[in-house]
C-alpha positions in Angstrom: 95.5 83.4 98.2 94.1 86.8 97.2 91.5 87.4 94.5 94.1 89.0 92.2 96.3 85.9 92.4 93.4 83.5 91.9 92.1 85.3 88.9 95.5 85.4 87.2 96.1 81.7 88.0 92.7 80.7 86.5 93.2 82.9 83.5 96.7 81.7 82.8 95.9 78.0 83.4 93.4 78.3 80.5 95.9 80.0 78.3 93.9 83.2 78.1 95.2 86.7 77.8 93.4 89.5 79.6 91.9 90.6 76.3 90.6 87.1 75.5 89.1 86.8 79.0 87.5 90.2 78.4 85.9 89.1 75.2 84.7 85.9 76.7 83.1 87.5 79.8 82.2 91.0 78.6 84.3 92.5 81.4 86.7 95.2 80.2 90.4 94.3 79.8 91.3 97.3 81.9 89.1 96.1 84.8 90.8 92.7 84.7 94.2 94.3 84.6 93.4 96.5 87.6 92.1 93.5 89.6 95.2 91.5 88.9 97.4 94.4 90.0 95.3 94.9 93.2 94.4 98.4 92.1 90.6 97.8 92.4 88.2 95.1 93.5 85.5 93.5 91.4 81.8 94.2 91.8 79.4 91.4 92.9 78.1 91.1 89.4 81.6 90.7 88.0 82.4 88.1 90.6 79.3 86.1 89.6 80.2 86.4 85.9 83.7 85.1 86.6 82.4 82.4 88.8 80.1 81.1 86.1 82.8 81.4 83.4 85.4 79.5 85.4 82.9 77.2 87.0 84.3 78.0 90.4 82.5 79.4 93.5 82.8 83.1 94.5 84.3 81.9 97.7 87.1 80.2 95.7 87.7 83.3 93.6 88.0 85.4 96.7 90.4 83.0 98.3 88.1 82.0 101.1 88.4 78.3 100.4 90.5 75.9 98.3 
């Protein structure tokens, strides 16, 4: 599973819109949208922020493990 799919799955499973996730994490909504559409990739600091927020490993977010 790709990062874009994993992010959308995690966000949706918690009932969050992109804007709500943006407010919770301090990451712009446009960045989240671009990641979910595979237009750009997240920075290391963004991956860490999402990892902490979702309580998942960076490897999990990147689809390197289940």
